C-alpha positions in Angstrom: -45.0 -12.8 38.4 -42.2 -10.5 37.2 -42.7 -8.7 34.0 -40.3 -9.5 31.1 -37.8 -6.8 30.1 -38.7 -5.0 26.9 -36.9 -6.2 23.7 -34.1 -4.1 22.4 -35.1 -1.7 19.6 -34.3 -2.7 16.1 -32.1 0.4 15.7 -29.9 -0.7 18.6 -29.4 -4.1 17.2 -28.7 -2.9 13.6 -25.2 -2.9 12.3 -23.4 0.4 11.8 -22.6 1.3 8.2 -19.2 1.7 6.7 -17.1 4.7 7.7 -18.3 7.6 5.5 -15.1 9.7 6.0 -12.9 6.8 4.8 -15.2 6.1 1.9 -15.0 9.8 0.8 -11.2 9.8 1.0 -11.0 6.6 -1.1 -13.5 7.9 -3.6 -11.7 11.2 -4.0 -8.3 9.6 -4.5 -9.7 6.9 -6.9 -11.8 9.4 -8.9 -9.1 12.0 -9.0 -6.6 9.3 -10.1 -8.7 8.2 -13.0 -9.0 11.9 -14.2 -5.3 12.5 -13.9 -4.6 9.2 -15.7 -6.4 10.5 -18.7 -4.5 13.7 -18.7 -1.1 12.1 -18.1 -1.4 9.2 -20.6 -3.5 10.4 -23.5 -0.6 11.5 -25.7 1.5 8.4 -24.8 -1.4 6.0 -25.4 -2.1 7.7 -28.8 1.5 7.2 -29.9 1.9 3.7 -28.6 -1.5 2.1 -29.4 -3.5 4.5 -31.5 -6.1 4.6 -28.8 -5.9 7.7 -26.6 -8.0 6.1 -23.8 -6.1 2.8 -23.8 -4.6 3.2 -20.3 -7.8 4.6 -18.9 -9.9 1.7 -20.2 -7.5 -0.9 -18.7 -7.4 1.0 -15.4 -11.2 1.2 -15.3 -11.4 -2.6 -15.7 -8.9 -3.0 -12.8 -11.0 -0.6 -10.7 -14.1 -2.6 -11.3 -12.3 -5.8 -10.4 -10.9 -4.2 -7.3 -14.2 -2.9 -6.2 -15.9 -6.3 -6.6 -13.0 -7.9 -4.7 -13.3 -5.3 -2.0 -17.0 -5.9 -1.7 -16.3 -9.6 -1.2 -13.6 -8.9 1.4 -16.1 -6.7 3.3 -18.2 -9.8 3.9 -15.4 -11.9 5.3 -14.7 -11.6 9.1 -11.1 -10.5 9.8 -10.6 -13.5 12.0 -10.7 -15.6 8.9 -7.4 -14.0 7.8 -6.0 -14.5 11.3 -6.8 -18.2 11.3 -5.0 -18.7 7.9 -1.7 -18.5 9.7 1.3 -19.9 7.8 -0.8 -20.4 4.7 -0.5 -16.6 4.0 3.3 -16.3 3.8 3.6 -19.6 2.0 1.3 -18.4 -0.7 3.2 -15.1 -0.9 6.6 -16.9 -1.3 5.1 -19.3 -3.9 4.0 -16.3 -6.0 7.4 -14.6 -5.7 9.1 -17.9 -6.8 6.7 -18.5 -9.7 7.6 -15.1 -11.3 11.2 -16.2 -11.5 10.4 -19.5 -13.3 11.2 -19.2 -17.1 8.0 -19.3 -19.1 5.9 -18.1 -16.2 7.5 -14.8 -15.4 7.0 -11.8 -17.7 9.8 -9.3 -18.2 9.3 -5.5 -18.8 12.1 -3.0 -19.0 14.6 -5.6 -17.7 12.6 -6.5 -14.6 10.8 -9.8 -14.2 8.0 -8.9 -11.8 4.8 -10.1 -13.5 2.9 -13.3 -14.0 0.9 -13.6 -17.2 -2.6 -14.7 -16.2 -5.3 -14.9 -19.0 -3.4 -12.3 -21.0 -3.2 -9.9 -18.0 0.1 -9.1 -16.2 -0.1 -9.5 -12.4 2.7 -7.9 -10.4 3.1 -10.5 -7.7 4.8 -8.1 -5.2 1.4 -6.5 -4.5 -0.6 -9.5 -3.3 2.6 -11.0 -1.6 3.0 -7.8 0.5 -0.6 -7.9 1.7 -0.4 -11.6 2.6 2.8 -11.1 4.5 1.5 -8.2 6.5 -1.7 -10.1 7.4 0.5 -12.9 8.6 2.7 -10.6 10.7 -0.4 -9.1 12.3 -1.5 -12.6 13.4 1.9 -13.8 14.5 2.2 -10.7 16.8 -0.9 -11.9 18.6 -0.3 -15.7 18.7 3.4 -15.3 19.8 3.2 -12.1 21.8 5.2 -13.4 24.7 8.0 -14.7 22.6 8.1 -11.5 20.6 8.3 -9.3 23.7 10.8 -11.4 25.6 13.3 -12.9 23.1 15.1 -12.1 19.9 14.0 -15.5 18.5 10.4 -14.3 18.7 11.3 -11.4 16.5 13.6 -13.2 14.1 11.1 -16.0 13.2 8.6 -13.8 11.2 11.5 -11.7 9.8 13.0 -14.8 8.3 9.9 -15.1 6.1 10.0 -11.4 5.3 13.7 -11.6 4.4 13.1 -14.6 2.1 10.5 -12.5 0.3 12.9 -9.6 0.1 15.6 -11.8 -1.5 13.1 -12.9 -4.1 12.0 -9.3 -4.7 15.7 -8.2 -5.2 16.2 -11.0 -7.7 13.4 -9.6 -9.9 14.8 -6.8 -9.2 12.3 -4.7 -7.2 14.3 -2.7 -4.5 11.4 -0.3 -3.8 8.9 -3.1 -2.9 11.6 -4.7 -0.7 12.2 -1.5 1.2 8.5 -0.9 1.8 7.9 -4.5 3.0 10.9 -4.4 5.4 10.0 -1.0 6.9 6.4 -1.9 7.5 7.2 -5.3 8.9 9.8 -3.8 11.3 7.2 -1.2 12.4 4.4 -3.7 12.9 6.5 -6.0 15.1 7.9 -3.1 17.1 4.4 -1.7 17.8 3.2 -5.2 18.7 5.9 -5.3 21.5 9.2 -6.3 20.0 12.2 -5.0 22.0 14.1 -1.9 21.0 17.5 -3.7 20.8 16.1 -6.5 18.6 14.6 -4.0 16.1 17.7 -1.8 16.1 20.0 -4.8 15.6 18.1 -6.2 12.6 17.4 -2.7 11.2 21.1 -1.9 11.3 21.9 -5.1 9.5 19.3 -4.3 6.9 20.7 -0.9 6.3 24.2 -2.3 5.9 22.9 -4.9 3.4 21.1 -2.1 1.5 24.3 0.0 1.2 26.2 -3.1 0.0 23.5 -3.8 -2.6 23.6 -0.2 -3.9 27.4 -0.1 -3.9 27.8 -3.3 -5.9 25.2 -2.5 -8.5 26.1 0.1 -11.2 22.4 0.6 -11.9 21.4 1.4 -8.3 24.6 3.5 -7.8 23.7 5.5 -10.9 20.3 6.2 -9.5 21.9 7.5 -6.3 24.4 9.8 -8.1 21.6 11.0 -10.4 19.5 11.8 -7.4 22.3 13.7 -5.5 23.0 16.0 -8.5 20.6 15.5 -11.4 21.7 18.6 -13.2 25.2 17.2 -13.5 23.9 14.8 -16.1 20.4 16.1 -17.1 20.2 14.0 -20.3 21.0 10.6 -18.8 21.2 9.7 -15.1 19.4 12.8 -13.9 16.9 13.0 -16.8 13.8 11.7 -14.9 14.3 13.9 -11.9 15.1 17.0 -14.0 11.9 16.7 -16.0 9.9 16.1 -12.8 11.3 19.2 -11.2 10.6 21.2 -14.3 7.0 20.0 -14.2 6.6 20.8 -10.5 8.2 24.2 -10.8 6.0 25.1 -13.8 2.8 24.6 -11.8 3.5 27.5 -9.4 0.5 28.2 -7.2 -2.5 27.0 -9.2 -1.1 25.1 -12.1 -1.6 25.4 -15.8 -5.0 23.7 -15.8 -6.2 20.2 -16.3 -4.7 18.8 -19.6 -2.5 21.9 -20.0 0.7 20.3 -18.8 3.7 20.1 -21.2 6.2 17.8 -19.5 3.9 14.7 -19.9 4.2 15.1 -23.7 7.2 12.7 -24.1 9.5 14.7 -21.8 8.7 13.2 -18.4 9.2 9.4 -18.5 6.5 7.3 -16.9 4.2 10.3 -16.5 1.2 8.1 -15.9 2.9 5.7 -13.4 5.8 6.7 -11.2 5.7 10.4 -12.0 2.0 11.2 -12.0 2.4 13.5 -9.0 4.6 15.7 -11.1 1.8 16.0 -13.6 -0.6 16.9 -10.8 1.8 19.6 -9.6 2.2 21.0 -13.1 -1.5 21.1 -13.8 -2.9 22.0 -10.4 0.1 23.7 -8.8 0.9 23.9 -5.1 -2.7 23.9 -4.2 -3.4 20.7 -6.0 -0.2 19.1 -4.6 -1.1 20.0 -1.0 -4.6 18.6 -1.5 -3.3 15.2 -2.6 -0.9 15.2 0.3 -3.7 16.1 2.8 -5.9 13.3 1.4 -3.2 10.7 1.9 -2.5 12.2 5.4 -6.2 11.8 6.2 -6.2 8.3 4.9 -3.3 7.3 7.2 -4.7 9.2 10.2 -8.1 7.4 9.8 -6.3 4.1 9.5 -4.3 4.8 12.7 -7.5 5.8 14.5 -9.1 2.5 13.5 -6.0 0.6 14.8 -6.3 2.5 18.1 -10.0 1.7 18.4 -9.3 -2.0 17.7 -6.6 -2.1 20.4 -8.9 -0.4 22.9 -11.6 -3.0 22.3 -9.2 -5.9 22.7 -9.0 -6.8 19.0 -5.3 -7.0 18.7 -5.1 -8.8 15.4 -7.3 -6.2 13.8 -5.3 -3.4 15.4 -2.0 -4.7 14.1 -3.4 -5.2 10.6 -5.0 -1.8 10.4 -1.7 -0.2 11.6 0.2 -2.1 8.9 -2.2 -1.1 6.1 -2.2 2.5 7.1 1.6 2.7 7.4 2.0 0.8 4.0 -0.2 3.3 2.2 1.3 6.3 3.8 4.9 5.1 3.3 4.3 4.3 -0.4 2.7 7.7 -1.0 5.6 9.4 0.9 8.2 7.6 -1.2 6.5 8.3 -4.5 6.0 12.0 -3.8 9.5 12.2 -2.4 11.0 10.7 -5.6 8.9 13.2 -7.7 10.2 16.1 -5.7 13.8 15.0 -5.6 13.9 14.3 -1.9 14.4 10.5 -2.4 16.3 8.4 -5.0 14.2 7.1 -7.9 12.1 4.0 -7.0 9.5 2.2 -9.1 6.7 2.6 -6.7 3.2 3.8 -7.8 1.2 6.5 -6.0 -1.7 4.4 -4.4 -5.1 4.7 -6.2 -3.7 7.3 -8.6 -0.8 5.9 -10.6 -1.5 3.6 -13.5 -1.0 0.0 -12.4 -3.7 -2.6 -12.4 -2.2 -5.0 -9.8 -1.5 -2.1 -7.4 -5.0 -0.7 -7.8 -6.7 -4.0 -7.1 -4.6 -4.9 -4.1 -4.9 -1.4 -2.7 -8.7 -1.5 -2.9 -8.7 -4.9 -1.2 -6.4 -3.6 1.6 -8.6 -0.6 2.2 -11.7 -2.8 2.2 -10.0 -4.7 5.1 -9.6 -1.4 6.9 -13.3 -0.6 6.4 -14.2 -4.1 7.6 -12.0 -3.7 10.8 -13.7 -0.3 11.5 -17.1 -1.9 10.9 -16.3 -4.7 13.4 -15.1 -2.2 15.9 -18.5 -0.5 15.9 -20.7 -3.6 16.3 -22.5 -3.9 19.6 -21.0 -6.4 22.0 -23.6 -9.2 22.7 -24.6 -9.3 26.3 -24.4 -12.5 28.2 -27.8 -13.8 29.5 -28.4 -13.2 33.2 -29.2 -16.1 35.5 -32.4 -15.8 37.4 -32.3 -16.5 41.0 -35.1 -18.4 42.6 -37.0 -16.2 45.1 -36.8 -17.5 48.6 -40.1 -18.1 50.3 
């Protein structure tokens, strides 16, 4: 009688934990962001509300909600997102339409980008972007042959993305539209879309963007202000001039936490779009490079997770991880570029650092998806039971 094989050890069967490197990066960016929010917003909050910690308190609530939502996402298999299919872009488009309905949409500074939910403003572009990227990741797997062999396979998902972009431009939100388009193009190309199809639609998108800028005095003013901010330092170039002054004042090591001057009613949106300039002023070149390296590490780890998923045959997870990594890196690149005068002004927050409750919650959910994908990559593959052969006598 043959002896039964010993059972696998409990340690071999146990699930691997969450990636510690990615957790540390997220914690450093989130924790550092909350600290910088206090420094950047305390004077503004005191003037506007009488409570110097007003913005910090609201951001802390958003962080708690985001972390709870992230913990829930960590428990959901990523295949659940894949099976949702067309439900995801449909929900995204419904959100983008709802914000344009009078009485539902909430307008701030001339832009109608928010839904008022239980007294809280929700910027619908944030969840809509994540839903659309999750859909594109699934489409790339379900329709791989069509995507790789015909322009129709490429155009079909892009029609949904373009519909979302039109709705974003109506708000208007040119920055979110640009990020969504670039990431969508990149995801489909990496998934196998043909060069000529990507170049054709990219060229058309660039032409459309140029026309939109040329026919809008507001957008054209931003471009001219970006090209020579010192020509009109008190109007079109005001934001960029104040940002450059803040960055230049920081020199090597900065003036110290809380010691910045530009945030004191000189630099507009110091706690949101231009928080990087505050970091540069108070922590100098060293602090600025540290932030850039942290975002670089976040993107690099996300790309590694995407590579590992592809190597193990989890193509949906690979596409989604690539999209999330590119999204976070691109948004950080644009925000920092705007602060440094390398890109025209866009209303995009610095992920995990800028004040913005919708952005923070959705970013934490997206990063939880990245953690979940990495966790699934490292789970042991169950072995198929072997069939016993009857011994011949």
